[in-house]
Backbone and ligand atoms as CSV (ligand in chain L), in Angstrom:
chain,resi,resn,atom,element,x,y,z
A,1,UNK,N,N,160.866,79.371,-43.205
A,1,UNK,CA,C,159.637,78.712,-43.490
A,1,UNK,C,C,159.269,78.960,-44.990
A,2,UNK,N,N,159.010,77.882,-45.628
A,2,UNK,CA,C,158.682,78.153,-47.313
A,2,UNK,C,C,157.389,77.795,-47.596
A,3,UNK,N,N,156.772,78.500,-48.346
A,3,UNK,CA,C,155.397,78.191,-48.631
A,3,UNK,C,C,155.558,77.040,-49.759
A,4,UNK,N,N,155.045,75.980,-49.722
A,4,UNK,CA,C,155.395,74.951,-50.665
A,4,UNK,C,C,154.342,74.856,-51.902
A,5,UNK,N,N,153.253,75.165,-51.790
A,5,UNK,CA,C,152.418,75.349,-52.927
A,5,UNK,C,C,152.280,74.175,-54.081
A,6,UNK,N,N,152.981,72.902,-53.364
A,6,UNK,CA,C,152.909,71.894,-54.593
A,6,UNK,C,C,151.926,71.020,-54.277
A,7,UNK,N,N,150.792,71.351,-53.636
A,7,UNK,CA,C,149.649,70.400,-53.418
A,7,UNK,C,C,149.207,70.117,-54.721
A,8,UNK,N,N,148.953,68.643,-54.913
A,8,UNK,CA,C,148.600,68.049,-56.098
A,8,UNK,C,C,147.018,68.658,-56.468
A,9,UNK,N,N,147.004,68.806,-57.629
A,9,UNK,CA,C,145.715,69.345,-58.109
A,9,UNK,C,C,144.840,68.317,-59.030
A,10,UNK,N,N,145.062,67.019,-58.854
A,10,UNK,CA,C,144.711,66.042,-59.639
A,10,UNK,C,C,143.139,65.952,-59.434
A,11,UNK,N,N,142.560,65.829,-60.627
A,11,UNK,CA,C,141.172,65.901,-60.532
A,11,UNK,C,C,140.722,64.429,-60.612
A,12,UNK,N,N,139.420,63.992,-59.983
A,12,UNK,CA,C,139.218,62.847,-59.928
A,12,UNK,C,C,138.710,62.409,-61.391
A,13,UNK,N,N,139.002,61.136,-61.685
A,13,UNK,CA,C,138.690,60.582,-63.007
A,13,UNK,C,C,137.726,59.627,-62.877
A,14,UNK,N,N,136.702,59.573,-63.803
A,14,UNK,CA,C,135.590,58.638,-63.782
A,14,UNK,C,C,136.190,57.550,-64.603
A,15,UNK,N,N,136.773,56.342,-63.912
A,15,UNK,CA,C,137.411,55.211,-64.389
A,15,UNK,C,C,136.548,54.201,-65.310
A,16,UNK,N,N,135.301,54.172,-64.706
A,16,UNK,CA,C,134.568,53.181,-65.599
A,16,UNK,C,C,133.883,53.483,-66.738
A,17,UNK,N,N,134.147,54.862,-67.159
A,17,UNK,CA,C,133.748,55.370,-68.415
A,17,UNK,C,C,134.761,55.297,-69.518
A,18,UNK,N,N,135.730,54.472,-69.301
A,18,UNK,CA,C,136.766,54.356,-70.392
A,18,UNK,C,C,136.074,53.394,-71.408
A,19,UNK,N,N,136.300,54.090,-72.825
A,19,UNK,CA,C,135.406,53.140,-73.752
A,19,UNK,C,C,136.537,52.088,-74.191
A,20,UNK,N,N,135.837,51.065,-74.770
A,20,UNK,CA,C,136.581,49.814,-75.210
A,20,UNK,C,C,137.318,50.356,-76.554
A,21,UNK,N,N,138.611,50.113,-76.714
A,21,UNK,CA,C,139.303,50.567,-77.868
A,21,UNK,C,C,139.144,49.517,-79.142
A,22,UNK,N,N,138.388,48.277,-78.756
A,22,UNK,CA,C,138.187,47.409,-79.827
A,22,UNK,C,C,136.773,47.385,-80.403
A,23,UNK,N,N,135.829,47.471,-79.566
A,23,UNK,CA,C,134.344,47.597,-80.123
A,23,UNK,C,C,133.687,48.940,-79.838
A,24,UNK,N,N,134.400,49.850,-79.058
A,24,UNK,CA,C,133.721,51.047,-78.704
A,24,UNK,C,C,132.637,51.065,-77.753
A,25,UNK,N,N,132.578,50.049,-76.979
A,25,UNK,CA,C,131.580,49.889,-75.951
A,25,UNK,C,C,131.888,50.837,-74.926
A,26,UNK,N,N,130.899,51.471,-74.388
A,26,UNK,CA,C,131.143,52.731,-73.363
A,26,UNK,C,C,131.672,52.224,-71.948
A,27,UNK,N,N,131.251,50.952,-71.691
A,27,UNK,CA,C,131.616,50.503,-70.270
A,27,UNK,C,C,132.581,49.294,-70.259
A,28,UNK,N,N,133.654,49.701,-69.521
A,28,UNK,CA,C,134.735,48.399,-69.421
A,28,UNK,C,C,134.978,48.373,-67.834
A,29,UNK,N,N,135.227,47.167,-67.412
A,29,UNK,CA,C,135.357,46.862,-65.975
A,29,UNK,C,C,136.822,46.818,-65.763
A,30,UNK,N,N,137.424,47.485,-64.569
A,30,UNK,CA,C,138.590,47.490,-64.144
A,30,UNK,C,C,138.805,46.274,-63.309
A,31,UNK,N,N,139.892,45.162,-63.984
A,31,UNK,CA,C,139.958,44.043,-63.308
A,31,UNK,C,C,141.222,44.081,-62.360
A,32,UNK,N,N,141.932,44.904,-62.705
A,32,UNK,CA,C,143.176,45.047,-61.596
A,32,UNK,C,C,143.804,46.440,-61.696
A,33,UNK,N,N,144.223,47.056,-60.498
A,33,UNK,CA,C,144.566,48.417,-60.466
A,33,UNK,C,C,146.102,48.090,-59.730
A,34,UNK,N,N,147.132,48.704,-60.372
A,34,UNK,CA,C,148.521,48.656,-59.836
A,34,UNK,C,C,149.145,50.021,-59.668
A,35,UNK,N,N,149.776,50.230,-58.643
A,35,UNK,CA,C,150.660,51.437,-58.624
A,35,UNK,C,C,152.034,50.950,-58.861
A,36,UNK,N,N,152.615,51.809,-59.824
A,36,UNK,CA,C,154.145,51.541,-60.193
A,36,UNK,C,C,155.004,51.540,-58.994
A,37,UNK,N,N,156.137,51.244,-59.105
A,37,UNK,CA,C,157.167,51.038,-57.977
A,37,UNK,C,C,157.493,52.427,-57.330
A,38,UNK,N,N,157.598,53.330,-58.230
A,38,UNK,CA,C,157.879,54.711,-57.694
A,38,UNK,C,C,156.787,55.524,-57.330
A,39,UNK,N,N,155.398,54.877,-57.544
A,39,UNK,CA,C,154.325,55.597,-57.076
A,39,UNK,C,C,153.762,56.570,-57.947
A,40,UNK,N,N,154.277,56.689,-59.153
A,40,UNK,CA,C,153.874,57.803,-60.014
A,40,UNK,C,C,152.884,57.454,-61.067
A,41,UNK,N,N,152.715,56.208,-61.215
A,41,UNK,CA,C,151.981,55.720,-62.423
A,41,UNK,C,C,150.837,54.589,-61.995
A,42,UNK,N,N,149.529,54.827,-62.057
A,42,UNK,CA,C,148.725,53.817,-61.858
A,42,UNK,C,C,148.369,53.039,-63.164
A,43,UNK,N,N,148.377,51.741,-63.067
A,43,UNK,CA,C,148.318,50.807,-64.105
A,43,UNK,C,C,146.963,50.155,-63.971
A,44,UNK,N,N,146.059,50.123,-64.966
A,44,UNK,CA,C,144.788,49.209,-64.788
A,44,UNK,C,C,144.603,48.339,-65.871
A,45,UNK,N,N,144.334,47.188,-65.495
A,45,UNK,CA,C,143.791,46.023,-66.422
A,45,UNK,C,C,142.324,46.296,-66.572
A,46,UNK,N,N,141.834,46.559,-67.953
A,46,UNK,CA,C,140.397,46.514,-67.934
A,46,UNK,C,C,139.929,45.504,-69.038
A,47,UNK,N,N,138.546,45.248,-68.754
A,47,UNK,CA,C,137.945,44.165,-69.621
A,47,UNK,C,C,136.715,44.657,-70.085
A,48,UNK,N,N,136.514,44.550,-71.435
A,48,UNK,CA,C,135.121,45.155,-71.983
A,48,UNK,C,C,134.119,44.184,-71.675
A,49,UNK,N,N,133.044,44.705,-71.293
A,49,UNK,CA,C,131.948,43.947,-70.785
A,49,UNK,C,C,131.104,43.519,-71.951
A,50,UNK,N,N,131.396,44.072,-73.360
A,50,UNK,CA,C,130.792,43.694,-74.321
A,50,UNK,C,C,131.495,42.581,-75.222
A,51,UNK,N,N,132.837,42.780,-75.548
A,51,UNK,CA,C,133.552,41.960,-76.424
A,51,UNK,C,C,134.559,41.105,-75.649
A,52,UNK,N,N,134.575,41.289,-74.384
A,52,UNK,CA,C,135.447,40.600,-73.421
A,52,UNK,C,C,136.905,40.809,-73.812
A,53,UNK,N,N,137.399,41.741,-74.582
A,53,UNK,CA,C,138.723,41.937,-74.801
A,53,UNK,C,C,139.276,42.696,-73.531
A,54,UNK,N,N,140.696,42.486,-73.347
A,54,UNK,CA,C,141.252,43.176,-72.368
A,54,UNK,C,C,142.426,44.261,-72.828
A,55,UNK,N,N,142.463,45.191,-72.061
A,55,UNK,CA,C,143.659,46.197,-72.314
A,55,UNK,C,C,143.956,46.920,-71.136
A,56,UNK,N,N,145.089,47.733,-71.256
A,56,UNK,CA,C,145.752,48.315,-70.164
A,56,UNK,C,C,145.749,49.902,-70.155
A,57,UNK,N,N,145.523,50.425,-69.286
A,57,UNK,CA,C,145.434,51.912,-69.222
A,57,UNK,C,C,146.712,52.435,-68.103
A,58,UNK,N,N,147.300,53.714,-68.620
A,58,UNK,CA,C,148.037,53.987,-67.447
A,58,UNK,C,C,147.677,55.578,-67.153
A,59,UNK,N,N,147.907,55.816,-65.826
A,59,UNK,CA,C,147.442,57.137,-65.425
A,59,UNK,C,C,148.672,57.848,-64.720
A,60,UNK,N,N,149.075,58.842,-65.235
A,60,UNK,CA,C,150.205,59.647,-64.669
A,60,UNK,C,C,149.755,61.136,-64.572
A,61,UNK,N,N,150.291,61.619,-63.540
A,61,UNK,CA,C,150.227,63.191,-63.259
A,61,UNK,C,C,150.728,63.958,-64.223
A,62,UNK,N,N,150.053,64.880,-64.808
A,62,UNK,CA,C,150.740,65.594,-65.746
A,62,UNK,C,C,151.608,66.868,-65.159
A,63,UNK,N,N,152.828,66.988,-65.330
A,63,UNK,CA,C,153.501,67.999,-64.603
A,63,UNK,C,C,154.447,68.777,-65.607
A,64,UNK,N,N,153.694,69.132,-66.718
A,64,UNK,CA,C,154.156,70.022,-67.655
A,64,UNK,C,C,153.955,71.378,-67.114
A,65,UNK,N,N,154.919,72.403,-67.570
A,65,UNK,CA,C,154.722,73.703,-67.207
A,65,UNK,C,C,153.637,74.177,-68.108
A,66,UNK,N,N,152.758,75.213,-67.729
A,66,UNK,CA,C,151.771,75.652,-68.612
A,66,UNK,C,C,152.390,76.644,-69.608
A,67,UNK,N,N,151.728,76.618,-70.789
A,67,UNK,CA,C,152.179,77.663,-71.810
A,67,UNK,C,C,152.055,79.032,-71.347
A,68,UNK,N,N,152.779,80.022,-71.833
A,68,UNK,CA,C,152.897,81.369,-71.273
A,68,UNK,C,C,151.953,82.189,-72.374
A,69,UNK,N,N,150.655,82.811,-72.063
A,69,UNK,CA,C,150.121,83.591,-72.905
A,69,UNK,C,C,150.495,85.008,-72.737
A,70,UNK,N,N,150.897,85.501,-73.756
A,70,UNK,CA,C,151.315,87.019,-73.477
A,70,UNK,C,C,150.216,87.882,-73.700
A,71,UNK,N,N,150.424,89.203,-73.394
A,71,UNK,CA,C,149.559,90.349,-73.544
A,71,UNK,C,C,148.861,90.214,-74.873
A,72,UNK,N,N,149.633,90.267,-75.990
A,72,UNK,CA,C,149.100,90.239,-77.282
A,72,UNK,C,C,148.478,88.879,-77.637
A,73,UNK,N,N,148.310,87.922,-76.876
A,73,UNK,CA,C,147.598,86.763,-77.159
A,73,UNK,C,C,148.577,85.557,-77.835
A,74,UNK,N,N,149.843,85.870,-77.926
A,74,UNK,CA,C,150.778,84.978,-78.436
A,74,UNK,C,C,151.157,84.066,-77.304
A,75,UNK,N,N,151.325,82.636,-77.603
A,75,UNK,CA,C,151.662,81.794,-76.786
A,75,UNK,C,C,153.186,81.240,-76.848
A,76,UNK,N,N,153.660,81.072,-75.708
A,76,UNK,CA,C,155.154,80.676,-75.792
A,76,UNK,C,C,155.310,79.513,-74.859
A,77,UNK,N,N,156.407,78.723,-75.055
A,77,UNK,CA,C,156.748,77.668,-73.924
A,77,UNK,C,C,157.097,78.375,-72.807
A,78,UNK,N,N,156.896,78.113,-71.588
A,78,UNK,CA,C,157.477,78.538,-70.426
A,78,UNK,C,C,159.120,78.353,-70.498
A,79,UNK,N,N,159.787,79.339,-70.175
A,79,UNK,CA,C,161.255,79.475,-70.239
A,79,UNK,C,C,161.825,79.762,-68.730
A,80,UNK,N,N,162.507,78.764,-68.219
A,80,UNK,CA,C,163.144,79.150,-66.944
A,80,UNK,C,C,164.196,80.147,-67.059
A,81,UNK,N,N,164.953,80.179,-68.222
A,81,UNK,CA,C,165.947,80.989,-68.597
A,81,UNK,C,C,165.376,82.403,-68.522
A,82,UNK,N,N,164.214,82.560,-69.132
A,82,UNK,CA,C,163.647,83.917,-69.296
A,82,UNK,C,C,163.250,84.514,-67.878
A,83,UNK,N,N,162.728,83.493,-67.168
A,83,UNK,CA,C,162.271,84.074,-65.729
A,83,UNK,C,C,163.596,84.504,-65.023
A,84,UNK,N,N,164.738,83.529,-65.117
A,84,UNK,CA,C,165.918,84.018,-64.519
A,84,UNK,C,C,166.435,85.273,-65.097
A,85,UNK,N,N,166.389,85.557,-66.417
A,85,UNK,CA,C,166.800,86.691,-67.060
A,85,UNK,C,C,165.967,88.103,-66.336
A,86,UNK,N,N,164.628,87.736,-66.201
A,86,UNK,CA,C,163.920,88.748,-65.621
A,86,UNK,C,C,164.375,89.151,-64.232
A,87,UNK,N,N,164.587,88.007,-63.466
A,87,UNK,CA,C,165.153,88.353,-61.941
A,87,UNK,C,C,166.530,89.032,-62.147
A,88,UNK,N,N,167.349,88.475,-62.979
A,88,UNK,CA,C,168.751,89.104,-63.159
A,88,UNK,C,C,168.636,90.597,-63.330
A,89,UNK,N,N,167.894,90.988,-64.122
A,89,UNK,CA,C,167.663,92.415,-64.581
A,89,UNK,C,C,167.165,93.249,-63.611
A,90,UNK,N,N,166.184,92.814,-62.814
A,90,UNK,CA,C,165.544,93.470,-61.654
A,90,UNK,C,C,166.530,93.717,-60.525
A,91,UNK,N,N,167.466,92.594,-60.472
A,91,UNK,CA,C,168.430,92.516,-59.209
A,91,UNK,C,C,169.767,92.999,-59.680
A,92,UNK,N,N,169.787,93.643,-60.692
A,92,UNK,CA,C,171.173,94.048,-61.446
A,92,UNK,C,C,171.819,95.015,-60.243
A,93,UNK,N,N,173.015,94.703,-59.901
A,93,UNK,CA,C,173.870,95.176,-58.936
A,93,UNK,C,C,173.298,95.408,-57.512
A,94,UNK,N,N,172.324,94.580,-57.355
A,94,UNK,CA,C,171.861,94.351,-56.004
A,94,UNK,C,C,172.521,93.344,-55.186
A,95,UNK,N,N,172.655,93.408,-53.880
A,95,UNK,CA,C,173.400,92.406,-53.005
A,95,UNK,C,C,172.508,91.307,-52.778
A,96,UNK,N,N,171.922,90.494,-53.607
A,96,UNK,CA,C,171.285,89.212,-53.447
A,96,UNK,C,C,172.057,87.960,-54.111
A,97,UNK,N,N,172.050,86.907,-53.276
A,97,UNK,CA,C,172.856,85.869,-53.677
A,97,UNK,C,C,172.127,85.076,-54.782
A,98,UNK,N,N,173.001,84.365,-55.603
A,98,UNK,CA,C,172.327,83.624,-56.715
A,98,UNK,C,C,171.406,82.559,-56.027
A,99,UNK,N,N,171.878,82.062,-54.845
A,99,UNK,CA,C,171.141,80.906,-54.308
A,99,UNK,C,C,169.786,81.255,-53.885
A,100,UNK,N,N,169.671,82.637,-53.387
A,100,UNK,CA,C,168.503,82.936,-53.073
A,100,UNK,C,C,167.512,83.383,-54.261
A,101,UNK,N,N,168.232,83.692,-55.387
A,101,UNK,CA,C,167.499,83.848,-56.687
A,101,UNK,C,C,166.884,82.549,-57.183
A,102,UNK,N,N,167.907,81.495,-57.019
A,102,UNK,CA,C,167.396,80.394,-57.432
A,102,UNK,C,C,166.205,79.593,-56.693
A,103,UNK,N,N,166.375,79.951,-55.487
A,103,UNK,CA,C,165.084,79.531,-54.610
A,103,UNK,C,C,163.767,80.242,-54.961
A,104,UNK,N,N,163.805,81.627,-55.335
A,104,UNK,CA,C,162.769,82.343,-55.601
A,104,UNK,C,C,162.294,81.759,-57.101
A,105,UNK,N,N,163.250,81.286,-57.951
A,105,UNK,CA,C,162.697,80.926,-59.136
A,105,UNK,C,C,161.936,79.408,-59.066
A,106,UNK,N,N,162.608,78.708,-58.136
A,106,UNK,CA,C,161.936,77.454,-57.859
A,106,UNK,C,C,160.471,77.790,-57.362
A,107,UNK,N,N,160.411,78.547,-56.387
A,107,UNK,CA,C,158.977,78.834,-55.795
A,107,UNK,C,C,158.096,79.273,-56.834
A,108,UNK,N,N,158.482,80.015,-57.873
A,108,UNK,CA,C,157.655,80.552,-58.933
A,108,UNK,C,C,157.345,79.323,-59.820
A,109,UNK,N,N,158.136,78.493,-60.134
A,109,UNK,CA,C,157.890,77.127,-60.974
A,109,UNK,C,C,157.098,76.331,-60.111
A,110,UNK,N,N,157.260,76.183,-58.953
A,110,UNK,CA,C,156.423,75.105,-58.068
A,110,UNK,C,C,154.883,75.846,-58.032
A,111,UNK,N,N,154.736,77.054,-58.026
A,111,UNK,CA,C,153.473,77.620,-57.926
A,111,UNK,C,C,152.732,77.417,-59.436
A,112,UNK,N,N,153.499,77.536,-60.406
A,112,UNK,CA,C,153.060,77.486,-61.828
A,112,UNK,C,C,152.579,75.977,-62.020
A,113,UNK,N,N,153.396,75.012,-61.405
A,113,UNK,CA,C,153.115,73.589,-61.557
A,113,UNK,C,C,151.784,73.342,-60.859
A,114,UNK,N,N,151.845,73.816,-59.552
A,114,UNK,CA,C,150.546,73.735,-58.788
A,114,UNK,C,C,149.241,74.055,-59.307
A,115,UNK,N,N,149.282,75.122,-60.314
A,115,UNK,CA,C,148.199,75.523,-60.755
A,115,UNK,C,C,147.492,74.284,-61.586
A,116,UNK,N,N,148.420,73.606,-62.230
A,116,UNK,CA,C,147.765,72.455,-62.973
A,116,UNK,C,C,146.937,72.805,-64.247
A,117,UNK,N,N,147.373,74.071,-64.666
A,117,UNK,CA,C,146.827,74.669,-66.003
A,117,UNK,C,C,147.481,74.460,-67.207
A,118,UNK,N,N,147.001,74.445,-68.318
A,118,UNK,CA,C,147.715,74.282,-69.401
A,118,UNK,C,C,148.129,75.602,-69.909
A,119,UNK,N,N,147.644,76.630,-69.449
A,119,UNK,CA,C,147.930,78.097,-70.014
A,119,UNK,C,C,148.101,78.957,-68.705
A,120,UNK,N,N,148.866,79.829,-68.800
A,120,UNK,CA,C,148.884,80.892,-67.794
A,120,UNK,C,C,149.486,82.346,-68.350
A,121,UNK,N,N,148.859,83.324,-67.849
A,121,UNK,CA,C,149.305,84.512,-68.568
A,121,UNK,C,C,150.499,85.088,-67.996
A,122,UNK,N,N,151.369,85.896,-68.906
A,122,UNK,CA,C,152.557,86.440,-68.586
A,122,UNK,C,C,152.309,87.376,-67.403
A,123,UNK,N,N,151.173,87.945,-67.418
A,123,UNK,CA,C,150.830,88.925,-66.432
A,123,UNK,C,C,150.927,88.241,-65.022
A,124,UNK,N,N,150.413,86.905,-64.985
A,124,UNK,CA,C,150.352,86.228,-63.781
A,124,UNK,C,C,151.707,85.954,-63.227
A,125,UNK,N,N,152.541,85.559,-64.211
A,125,UNK,CA,C,154.010,85.102,-63.922
A,125,UNK,C,C,154.649,86.385,-63.240
A,126,UNK,N,N,154.365,87.663,-63.913
A,126,UNK,CA,C,154.956,88.844,-63.555
A,126,UNK,C,C,154.503,89.131,-62.047
A,127,UNK,N,N,153.345,88.778,-61.664
A,127,UNK,CA,C,152.927,88.946,-60.402
A,127,UNK,C,C,153.640,88.157,-59.368
A,128,UNK,N,N,153.837,86.948,-59.833
A,128,UNK,CA,C,154.546,85.956,-59.022
A,128,UNK,C,C,155.976,86.584,-58.657
A,129,UNK,N,N,156.488,87.013,-59.927
A,129,UNK,CA,C,158.015,87.463,-59.722
A,129,UNK,C,C,157.829,88.529,-58.777
A,130,UNK,N,N,156.955,89.541,-59.104
A,130,UNK,CA,C,156.884,90.680,-58.110
A,130,UNK,C,C,156.847,90.394,-56.508
A,131,UNK,N,N,156.087,89.286,-56.279
A,131,UNK,CA,C,155.966,88.881,-55.086
A,131,UNK,C,C,157.255,88.423,-54.305
A,132,UNK,N,N,157.971,87.645,-55.140
A,132,UNK,CA,C,159.251,87.129,-54.798
A,132,UNK,C,C,160.292,88.290,-54.489
A,133,UNK,N,N,160.402,89.299,-55.457
A,133,UNK,CA,C,161.253,90.362,-55.414
A,133,UNK,C,C,160.895,91.313,-54.117
A,134,UNK,N,N,159.744,91.216,-53.935
A,134,UNK,CA,C,159.498,92.030,-52.639
A,134,UNK,C,C,160.070,91.415,-51.399
A,135,UNK,N,N,160.245,90.178,-51.286
A,135,UNK,CA,C,160.799,89.563,-50.299
A,135,UNK,C,C,162.410,89.484,-50.353
A,136,UNK,N,N,162.765,89.586,-51.639
A,136,UNK,CA,C,164.239,89.536,-51.836
A,136,UNK,C,C,164.986,91.006,-51.760
A,137,UNK,N,N,164.404,91.890,-52.219
A,137,UNK,CA,C,165.226,93.221,-52.175
A,137,UNK,C,C,164.057,94.355,-52.497
A,138,UNK,N,N,163.922,95.175,-51.901
A,138,UNK,CA,C,162.917,96.300,-51.896
A,138,UNK,C,C,163.201,97.143,-53.318
A,139,UNK,N,N,164.526,97.411,-53.502
A,139,UNK,CA,C,164.928,98.341,-54.586
A,139,UNK,C,C,164.565,97.520,-55.869
A,140,UNK,N,N,164.877,96.269,-55.892
A,140,UNK,CA,C,164.684,95.597,-57.159
A,140,UNK,C,C,163.202,95.298,-57.496
A,141,UNK,N,N,162.340,95.204,-56.253
A,141,UNK,CA,C,160.944,95.060,-56.390
A,141,UNK,C,C,160.429,96.443,-56.933
A,142,UNK,N,N,160.892,97.554,-56.559
A,142,UNK,CA,C,160.273,98.793,-56.961
A,142,UNK,C,C,160.837,99.163,-58.356
A,143,UNK,N,N,162.055,98.698,-58.711
A,143,UNK,CA,C,162.545,98.677,-60.055
A,143,UNK,C,C,161.623,97.907,-60.964
A,144,UNK,N,N,161.272,96.613,-60.605
A,144,UNK,CA,C,160.474,95.768,-61.435
A,144,UNK,C,C,159.108,96.302,-61.498
A,145,UNK,N,N,158.530,96.765,-60.266
A,145,UNK,CA,C,157.128,97.052,-60.289
A,145,UNK,C,C,156.674,98.307,-61.021
A,146,UNK,N,N,157.681,99.145,-60.854
A,146,UNK,CA,C,157.413,100.555,-61.586
A,146,UNK,C,C,157.347,100.302,-63.154
A,147,UNK,N,N,158.316,99.584,-63.583
A,147,UNK,CA,C,158.344,99.400,-65.171
A,147,UNK,C,C,157.167,98.304,-65.513
A,148,UNK,N,N,157.335,97.249,-64.711
A,148,UNK,CA,C,156.331,96.058,-65.054
A,148,UNK,C,C,154.873,96.663,-65.054
A,149,UNK,N,N,154.368,97.304,-64.149
A,149,UNK,CA,C,153.019,97.676,-63.994
A,149,UNK,C,C,152.400,98.387,-65.292
A,150,UNK,N,N,153.287,99.195,-66.026
A,150,UNK,CA,C,152.881,99.982,-67.085
A,150,UNK,C,C,153.027,99.165,-68.085
A,151,UNK,N,N,153.595,97.877,-68.169
A,151,UNK,CA,C,153.669,97.011,-69.307
A,151,UNK,C,C,152.836,95.739,-69.292
A,152,UNK,N,N,152.843,95.199,-68.115
A,152,UNK,CA,C,152.033,94.178,-67.737
A,152,UNK,C,C,152.511,92.706,-68.557
A,153,UNK,N,N,153.753,92.979,-68.944
A,153,UNK,CA,C,154.174,91.633,-69.720
A,153,UNK,C,C,155.599,91.411,-69.557
A,154,UNK,N,N,156.218,90.250,-69.064
A,154,UNK,CA,C,157.382,90.136,-68.716
A,154,UNK,C,C,158.396,90.362,-69.824
A,155,UNK,N,N,158.039,90.097,-71.011
A,155,UNK,CA,C,158.945,90.318,-72.304
A,155,UNK,C,C,158.985,91.745,-72.294
A,156,UNK,N,N,157.980,92.580,-72.478
A,156,UNK,CA,C,158.136,93.961,-72.604
A,156,UNK,C,C,158.982,94.650,-71.535
A,157,UNK,N,N,158.729,93.973,-70.342
A,157,UNK,CA,C,159.411,94.564,-69.084
A,157,UNK,C,C,160.963,94.378,-69.346
A,158,UNK,N,N,161.249,93.229,-69.929
A,158,UNK,CA,C,162.706,93.033,-70.116
A,158,UNK,C,C,163.401,93.849,-71.109
A,159,UNK,N,N,162.680,94.206,-72.098
A,159,UNK,CA,C,162.958,95.152,-72.996
A,159,UNK,C,C,163.285,96.593,-72.616
A,160,UNK,N,N,162.324,96.973,-71.732
A,160,UNK,CA,C,162.339,98.137,-71.182
A,160,UNK,C,C,163.575,98.450,-70.243
A,161,UNK,N,N,163.680,97.323,-69.433
A,161,UNK,CA,C,164.835,97.292,-68.453
A,161,UNK,C,C,166.205,97.506,-69.203
A,162,UNK,N,N,166.164,96.810,-70.382
A,162,UNK,CA,C,167.424,96.780,-71.263
A,162,UNK,C,C,167.639,98.252,-71.651
A,163,UNK,N,N,166.670,99.037,-72.199
A,163,UNK,CA,C,166.833,100.349,-72.518
A,163,UNK,C,C,167.190,101.165,-71.258
A,164,UNK,N,N,166.758,101.099,-70.206
A,164,UNK,CA,C,166.971,101.732,-69.021
A,164,UNK,C,C,168.465,101.624,-68.618
A,165,UNK,N,N,168.912,100.459,-68.875
A,165,UNK,CA,C,170.178,100.073,-68.415
A,165,UNK,C,C,171.117,100.722,-69.493
A,166,UNK,N,N,170.741,100.829,-70.760
A,166,UNK,CA,C,171.658,101.470,-71.778
A,166,UNK,C,C,171.802,102.856,-71.604
A,167,UNK,N,N,170.603,103.711,-71.233
A,167,UNK,CA,C,170.483,105.078,-71.168
A,167,UNK,C,C,170.928,105.510,-69.632
A,168,UNK,N,N,170.608,104.660,-68.721
A,168,UNK,CA,C,170.803,105.129,-67.224
A,168,UNK,C,C,172.252,105.482,-66.804
A,169,UNK,N,N,172.341,106.196,-65.770
A,169,UNK,CA,C,173.810,106.411,-65.079
A,169,UNK,C,C,174.229,105.026,-64.468
A,170,UNK,N,N,175.534,104.848,-64.430
A,170,UNK,CA,C,175.985,103.679,-63.941
A,170,UNK,C,C,176.277,103.883,-62.388
L,1,ZN,ZN,ZN,134.653,45.775,-76.460
């Protein structure tokens, strides 16, 4: 059983408050509403009640991944590769299949998408990673948690693990 976490977090939109792009009148009427064939876009034909001009609006769900806010306040684009790298380092020499790691990464990404936020802290992502590692491999979880908890940032954690790997026994 897999927690899907992909429930849509669409917020209700006040459709009638669309301002007319021609005369700026605050009230336009929706003359027609149509759903696109694949069901991902709502198209509305609108008519301005003041100047009678018509225009079309499109409504789609935003499914962009949130930007990552690091501990020092710096913002970065979310990177699936970086996430994978974090897993890979924590799971170094552990008997966990790539397939299971991919599934864990998918779950983290789904949870981030389901948030519907524009930004998320790297600390929060670290917590999602920790929850997945706990299920995958106890040793990797402890490895990640012990280092990560003192850094609270995935990037710092990666650097720390890299150092541990360099100096640690094989
Ligand atoms: Zn108008």
